[in-house]
C-alpha positions as CSV (number, residue, x, y, z in Angstrom):
1,M,-75.2,90.8,-35.2
2,P,-79.0,90.2,-34.7
3,L,-78.7,89.9,-30.9
4,S,-76.0,90.9,-28.5
5,S,-73.5,88.3,-27.6
6,H,-75.3,87.7,-24.3
7,P,-79.0,88.3,-25.0
8,L,-81.2,88.7,-22.0
9,S,-84.4,86.7,-21.5
10,P,-87.4,88.7,-20.3
11,D,-86.8,87.5,-16.7
12,D,-83.1,88.4,-16.9
13,L,-84.1,91.9,-18.3
14,L,-86.4,92.5,-15.4
15,E,-83.7,91.6,-12.9
16,D,-81.2,93.7,-14.7
17,L,-83.4,96.8,-14.6
18,A,-84.8,96.4,-11.2
19,G,-81.7,97.6,-9.3
20,P,-80.0,100.7,-10.8
21,A,-80.7,103.9,-8.8
22,D,-80.7,106.2,-11.8
23,L,-82.7,104.7,-14.7
24,L,-84.4,106.4,-17.7
25,I,-86.6,104.3,-19.9
26,V,-87.2,105.9,-23.3
27,Q,-90.0,104.1,-25.1
28,D,-91.7,104.3,-28.5
29,L,-95.5,103.7,-28.4
30,D,-97.1,102.1,-31.5
31,G,-96.1,98.5,-31.8
32,V,-94.5,98.6,-28.3
33,C,-97.2,99.1,-25.7
34,M,-100.1,98.8,-28.1
35,E,-100.8,96.7,-31.2
36,L,-100.3,98.2,-34.6
37,V,-103.6,98.9,-36.3
38,H,-104.7,100.2,-39.7
39,D,-106.5,103.3,-38.2
40,P,-104.8,105.1,-35.2
41,R,-108.2,105.8,-33.8
42,H,-108.6,102.1,-33.0
43,R,-105.5,101.8,-30.9
44,R,-105.9,100.4,-27.3
45,L,-103.9,100.9,-24.1
46,E,-104.2,99.0,-20.9
47,P,-105.2,101.0,-17.9
48,A,-102.7,99.0,-15.8
49,Y,-99.9,100.1,-18.2
50,L,-100.8,103.8,-17.7
51,R,-100.7,103.4,-13.9
52,A,-97.4,101.7,-14.1
53,A,-96.0,104.6,-16.2
54,R,-97.3,106.9,-13.4
55,R,-95.4,104.9,-10.8
56,L,-92.2,105.2,-12.9
57,E,-92.4,109.0,-12.9
58,G,-89.0,110.5,-13.5
59,Q,-87.7,107.2,-14.8
60,F,-89.8,106.9,-17.9
61,A,-90.6,109.0,-21.0
62,V,-92.1,108.3,-24.4
63,L,-90.4,109.2,-27.7
64,T,-92.7,108.8,-30.7
65,N,-93.3,110.1,-34.2
66,G,-97.0,110.1,-33.4
67,E,-98.5,112.9,-31.4
68,H,-99.9,113.5,-28.0
69,E,-102.8,115.8,-29.1
70,G,-105.2,115.9,-32.0
71,S,-108.1,113.6,-32.9
72,R,-105.7,110.7,-33.5
73,G,-103.3,111.6,-30.7
74,V,-102.3,109.2,-28.0
75,N,-104.0,111.4,-25.4
76,R,-107.4,110.3,-26.9
77,V,-106.3,106.7,-26.5
78,V,-105.4,107.3,-22.8
79,E,-108.8,108.9,-22.2
80,A,-110.6,106.0,-23.8
81,A,-108.6,103.5,-21.7
82,L,-109.5,105.2,-18.5
83,A,-113.1,106.3,-19.3
84,G,-115.3,105.7,-16.3
85,Q,-112.3,104.7,-14.1
86,A,-110.1,107.8,-13.7
87,D,-109.6,111.4,-14.9
88,P,-106.1,111.3,-16.4
89,A,-105.7,115.1,-16.2
90,A,-106.5,115.1,-12.4
91,E,-104.4,112.0,-11.6
92,G,-101.5,112.7,-14.0
93,L,-102.0,109.6,-16.0
94,Y,-101.1,110.9,-19.5
95,L,-97.8,109.7,-20.9
96,P,-95.0,112.2,-20.5
97,G,-92.3,112.8,-23.1
98,L,-91.8,113.9,-26.7
99,A,-94.1,113.3,-29.6
100,A,-94.0,114.4,-33.3
101,G,-90.4,113.2,-33.4
102,G,-89.4,115.6,-30.6
103,V,-91.2,118.9,-31.1
104,Q,-94.3,118.2,-29.0
105,L,-93.4,118.1,-25.3
106,Q,-95.9,116.9,-22.6
107,D,-95.9,116.2,-18.9
108,R,-98.1,113.6,-17.2
109,F,-100.9,116.2,-16.8
110,A,-101.1,116.7,-20.6
111,R,-99.5,120.2,-20.4
112,V,-98.2,120.5,-24.0
113,S,-95.5,122.9,-25.4
114,H,-93.8,123.2,-28.8
115,P,-90.2,124.3,-28.1
116,G,-88.7,126.1,-31.1
117,V,-91.8,125.9,-33.4
118,S,-93.0,129.1,-35.0
119,A,-96.6,130.3,-35.5
120,G,-96.0,130.3,-39.3
121,E,-94.9,126.7,-39.3
122,I,-98.0,125.7,-37.2
123,A,-100.3,127.5,-39.6
124,F,-98.8,125.8,-42.6
125,L,-99.2,122.4,-41.0
126,A,-102.8,123.1,-40.1
127,A,-103.8,123.7,-43.7
128,T,-102.3,120.5,-45.1
129,P,-104.8,117.7,-44.1
130,D,-107.6,119.2,-46.2
131,Q,-105.2,119.5,-49.2
132,L,-104.3,115.9,-48.8
133,R,-107.9,114.7,-48.6
134,R,-108.9,116.6,-51.8
135,A,-105.8,115.3,-53.7
136,L,-106.4,111.7,-52.6
137,L,-110.1,111.8,-53.5
138,E,-109.1,113.1,-57.0
139,R,-106.3,110.6,-57.6
140,L,-107.5,107.4,-56.0
141,P,-110.0,106.3,-58.7
142,T,-107.0,105.5,-61.0
143,V,-105.2,103.5,-58.4
144,L,-108.1,101.7,-56.7
145,P,-110.9,101.8,-59.4
146,Q,-112.9,99.1,-57.7
147,L,-113.9,101.3,-54.8
148,T,-117.2,103.2,-54.8
149,A,-117.2,106.9,-54.0
150,E,-118.4,106.2,-50.5
151,E,-115.7,103.6,-49.9
152,R,-113.0,106.0,-51.2
153,A,-114.2,108.7,-48.9
154,A,-114.0,106.4,-45.9
155,R,-110.5,105.1,-46.8
156,V,-109.3,108.7,-47.3
157,E,-110.7,109.8,-44.0
158,A,-108.7,107.0,-42.3
159,A,-105.6,107.6,-44.4
160,V,-105.1,111.3,-43.8
161,L,-103.9,111.9,-40.2
162,D,-104.6,115.4,-39.1
163,N,-101.8,115.5,-36.6
164,P,-101.3,119.2,-35.6
165,L,-97.5,119.0,-35.9
166,S,-96.9,116.1,-38.3
167,P,-99.8,115.6,-40.8
168,S,-99.4,112.2,-42.4
169,L,-100.6,109.7,-44.9
170,N,-101.2,106.2,-43.4
171,L,-101.5,103.7,-46.2
172,N,-102.6,100.6,-44.2
173,G,-106.3,100.9,-45.0
174,L,-105.6,101.7,-48.7
175,F,-103.3,98.7,-48.9
176,A,-106.1,96.5,-47.4
177,A,-108.3,97.6,-50.4
178,S,-105.6,96.7,-52.9
179,G,-106.6,93.0,-53.1
180,G,-103.0,92.0,-52.2
181,S,-101.7,93.5,-55.4
182,V,-98.0,94.5,-54.9
183,E,-98.2,96.7,-58.0
184,R,-101.1,98.7,-56.6
185,Q,-99.4,99.0,-53.2
186,Q,-96.4,100.4,-54.9
187,D,-98.6,102.8,-56.9
188,L,-100.1,104.0,-53.6
189,Q,-96.6,104.5,-52.1
190,A,-95.6,106.5,-55.1
191,L,-98.8,108.6,-54.9
192,A,-98.3,109.3,-51.2
193,L,-94.7,110.3,-51.8
194,E,-95.7,112.6,-54.7
195,L,-98.4,114.4,-52.7
196,M,-96.1,114.9,-49.7
197,Q,-93.3,116.1,-51.8
198,G,-95.7,118.6,-53.2
199,L,-96.2,120.0,-49.7
200,L,-92.5,120.5,-49.4
201,E,-92.6,122.5,-52.6
202,Q,-95.4,124.7,-51.2
203,A,-93.4,125.2,-48.1
204,R,-90.4,126.4,-50.1
205,A,-92.7,128.8,-52.0
206,A,-94.0,130.2,-48.7
207,G,-90.5,130.9,-47.3
208,L,-90.5,127.8,-45.1
209,G,-88.0,125.8,-47.2
210,R,-85.9,124.9,-44.2
211,S,-88.8,124.0,-41.9
212,F,-89.8,120.5,-42.9
213,F,-88.8,117.1,-44.1
214,L,-90.5,113.8,-44.9
215,H,-90.3,110.9,-42.6
216,L,-91.0,107.5,-44.1
217,A,-91.9,104.5,-41.9
218,P,-90.5,101.9,-42.2
219,N,-87.7,103.2,-44.4
220,L,-84.4,101.9,-45.8
221,G,-82.2,104.6,-44.2
222,S,-81.2,108.0,-45.7
223,R,-79.5,109.1,-48.9
224,D,-78.4,112.7,-49.5
225,G,-80.4,113.7,-46.5
226,M,-83.7,112.0,-47.7
227,E,-85.2,108.9,-46.1
228,Q,-85.6,106.1,-48.6
229,L,-88.9,104.4,-49.3
230,K,-89.1,100.7,-48.6
231,P,-91.1,99.3,-51.6
232,A,-94.0,96.9,-51.1
233,S,-93.1,93.4,-52.1
234,T,-94.3,89.9,-51.8
235,S,-92.5,89.6,-48.5
236,G,-94.0,92.7,-46.9
237,T,-95.8,96.0,-47.5
238,G,-92.8,98.2,-46.8
239,T,-93.4,101.9,-46.2
240,T,-96.9,102.5,-44.8
241,D,-96.6,106.1,-43.4
242,V,-95.3,109.3,-44.9
243,Q,-95.2,112.2,-42.4
244,L,-94.5,115.9,-43.0
245,M,-92.3,116.7,-40.0
246,L,-90.6,119.8,-38.6
247,R,-86.9,119.9,-39.3
248,G,-85.0,118.6,-36.3
249,A,-87.8,116.3,-35.3
250,L,-85.5,113.3,-35.1
251,K,-85.8,110.7,-32.3
252,E,-82.0,110.6,-31.7
253,V,-82.1,114.4,-31.0
254,G,-85.2,113.9,-28.8
255,L,-83.2,111.3,-26.8
256,L,-80.8,114.0,-25.7
257,V,-83.6,116.4,-24.9
258,L,-85.2,113.8,-22.6
259,L,-81.8,113.0,-21.1
260,N,-81.1,116.6,-20.4
261,Q,-84.5,117.0,-18.7
262,A,-84.1,113.9,-16.6
263,I,-80.7,115.1,-15.3
264,A,-82.2,118.6,-14.6
265,R,-85.1,117.1,-12.6
266,R,-82.7,115.0,-10.5
267,T,-79.9,117.6,-9.9
268,G,-81.6,121.0,-10.6
269,S,-79.2,121.8,-13.4
270,A,-79.6,121.0,-17.2
271,P,-76.1,120.1,-18.6
272,L,-77.1,121.0,-22.2
273,G,-78.9,124.2,-21.2
274,A,-82.4,124.9,-19.9
275,D,-83.7,125.8,-23.4
276,F,-82.1,122.9,-25.3
277,N,-84.5,121.5,-27.9
278,V,-84.6,119.6,-31.1
279,R,-84.9,122.7,-33.3
280,T,-81.6,124.2,-32.0
281,A,-79.6,121.0,-31.4
282,P,-77.2,119.5,-33.9
283,H,-78.9,117.0,-36.1
284,D,-76.1,114.7,-37.2
285,H,-75.2,111.6,-35.2
286,P,-71.5,112.3,-34.4
287,S,-72.2,115.8,-33.2
288,L,-75.0,114.6,-30.9
289,L,-72.6,112.0,-29.4
290,E,-69.8,114.6,-29.0
291,L,-72.2,117.1,-27.4
292,A,-73.2,114.6,-24.8
293,R,-69.6,113.5,-24.1
294,S,-68.4,117.0,-23.7
295,A,-71.3,118.5,-21.7
296,I,-72.6,115.8,-19.4
297,P,-70.5,114.8,-16.4
298,P,-70.2,111.0,-16.3
299,A,-71.4,110.9,-12.7
300,L,-74.8,112.4,-13.8
301,M,-75.4,110.0,-16.6
302,P,-78.3,107.6,-15.8
303,R,-78.6,104.1,-17.2
304,L,-80.7,104.3,-20.3
305,V,-83.1,101.7,-21.7
306,G,-84.4,102.2,-25.2
307,V,-87.6,100.3,-26.3
308,G,-88.7,100.3,-29.9
309,D,-90.1,98.0,-32.6
310,T,-89.3,99.7,-36.0
311,I,-85.8,98.9,-37.4
312,T,-85.2,97.5,-40.9
313,S,-82.3,95.9,-42.7
314,M,-82.3,94.6,-46.3
315,P,-79.5,93.4,-48.6
316,A,-78.3,96.2,-50.8
317,P,-77.9,95.7,-54.5
318,G,-74.2,94.9,-55.1
319,G,-73.6,94.0,-51.5
320,G,-73.9,95.4,-48.0
321,W,-77.1,96.4,-46.2
322,L,-79.7,99.1,-46.4
323,R,-80.6,99.8,-42.8
324,G,-83.3,102.2,-41.5
325,G,-86.4,102.3,-39.3
326,S,-87.8,105.1,-37.2
327,D,-86.4,103.7,-34.0
328,R,-82.9,102.8,-35.3
329,G,-81.4,106.3,-34.8
330,F,-82.3,106.8,-31.1
331,L,-81.5,103.2,-30.2
332,T,-78.1,103.4,-31.8
333,L,-77.3,106.7,-30.1
334,L,-78.5,105.2,-26.8
335,Q,-76.2,102.2,-27.3
336,E,-73.2,104.5,-28.1
337,L,-73.8,106.7,-25.1
338,G,-73.5,103.5,-23.0
339,E,-70.2,102.8,-24.6
340,V,-68.9,106.3,-24.1
341,F,-70.0,106.7,-20.5
342,G,-69.5,103.2,-19.4
343,T,-73.1,102.5,-18.5
344,A,-74.8,99.2,-19.3
345,N,-77.5,100.8,-21.5
346,R,-80.1,98.3,-22.9
347,V,-81.7,98.1,-26.3
348,V,-85.0,96.3,-26.2
349,L,-86.9,95.3,-29.4
350,V,-90.6,94.4,-29.3
351,D,-92.2,92.1,-31.9
352,S,-95.0,94.2,-33.5
353,S,-95.8,91.6,-36.2
354,G,-98.9,90.4,-34.3
355,G,-101.0,93.5,-35.1
356,A,-103.0,94.4,-38.2
357,V,-99.9,95.8,-39.9
358,D,-97.4,93.6,-41.8
359,R,-94.1,93.6,-39.9
360,P,-91.3,91.0,-39.6
361,S,-91.6,88.5,-36.8
362,H,-89.1,87.6,-34.1
363,A,-90.5,84.1,-33.7
364,D,-87.5,82.2,-35.2
365,G,-85.0,84.4,-33.4
366,E,-83.3,85.4,-36.7
367,L,-84.8,88.9,-36.8
368,A,-84.7,88.8,-40.6
369,G,-85.8,92.1,-42.2
370,L,-85.0,93.9,-38.9
371,T,-81.2,93.4,-38.5
372,D,-78.4,91.6,-40.1
373,P,-75.1,89.8,-39.1
374,E,-73.1,93.0,-39.6
375,D,-75.5,95.4,-37.9
376,P,-73.7,97.7,-35.4
377,L,-76.9,98.0,-33.5
378,R,-77.0,95.2,-30.9
379,I,-80.3,94.0,-29.5
380,D,-80.0,93.2,-25.8
381,A,-83.4,91.7,-25.5
382,S,-86.0,90.6,-28.0
383,L,-89.6,90.4,-26.8
384,A,-91.2,87.9,-29.2
385,G,-94.5,88.1,-27.3
386,G,-95.1,91.6,-28.6
387,P,-96.8,94.5,-26.8
388,A,-98.7,92.2,-24.4
389,Q,-95.4,90.7,-23.2
390,Y,-93.8,94.1,-22.9
391,V,-96.7,95.7,-21.0
392,A,-96.6,92.8,-18.5
393,L,-92.9,93.2,-18.0
394,F,-93.3,97.0,-17.7
395,Q,-95.9,96.5,-14.9
396,Q,-93.6,94.2,-13.0
397,L,-90.7,96.6,-13.3
398,A,-92.9,99.5,-12.0
399,E,-93.8,97.3,-9.0
400,R,-90.2,96.4,-8.3
401,R,-89.0,100.0,-8.5
402,S,-91.8,101.8,-6.7
């Protein structure tokens, strides 16, 4: 069903979340608290949002496939938002939680760690952005022949994201240069996938064959352990990001890491173990749910709120639905944890269609392209006003709970 049988209005959602003593908000970033843009370096955060997150300390954590650190990391966006107003390191105004899908852990003072990641893996990742730049510069003339050499260089610089733990290709700027041609957009998607699969081959040759996987956003779910590309079409651009990610960097696994840490902060004991991380955890959905059920005492389970924007659903050839999206896994697990533990967990979906990136809109209430009538993921609240509406609600909630 597109929405739960009793969807909450924004005002109802605020009232619903203002009261519970034990609350943990797990929130995606891009498209949720800031508009989607073609170049991550142009993202913007509201200083008031950052201060609200600080007031919700212990009740709030981010869970993103982006990264905290690096030239395009969210920490740079935080610093730009507070420039001339506050020192985020001194005041603890960085966003705590997991980035790079779950392998980059940060507290509110930007103290970063990489649980379970080896030096060899980090070295391999560090070498990939330059390879991607060279390959794109060589191959782009055949896909976008109208660009000058200078224009190609600028587009490539924006497209190759030199994230320390998840180097990526972001196609938004290249799509913008395609003149609206779906065929060229599909060619760009195929090129991105080819180049990133080449990195997987290099990793295997270097003895790191079990270290990495490709994350596609948005995607159409997984088949045989591989995420499926959402092709560009006349109704939308489909997959815009291809990320080389560390095995285990899955948001649903990260959800359990954040939950384990939240309980440890509150009680002094981590039910899943003090060293539990996404590299050593089970990676399949049923095992994650069973682990939580068997290891976490119901009395310790907080009420969970999952906030995201990226889920997809498209009719499958021959019937049924192809469902995916980088937020779907953790939102689904969060919903199921509520059912198992008897807590009224909430799934909140933010409309990210108002940014520079083509995404389905919530405006008509149908959530077409996002969910479907048979979708097991129920959306408790849809924020059609996008990141601005969510940030306003987030600030009100922080005021109510502080």
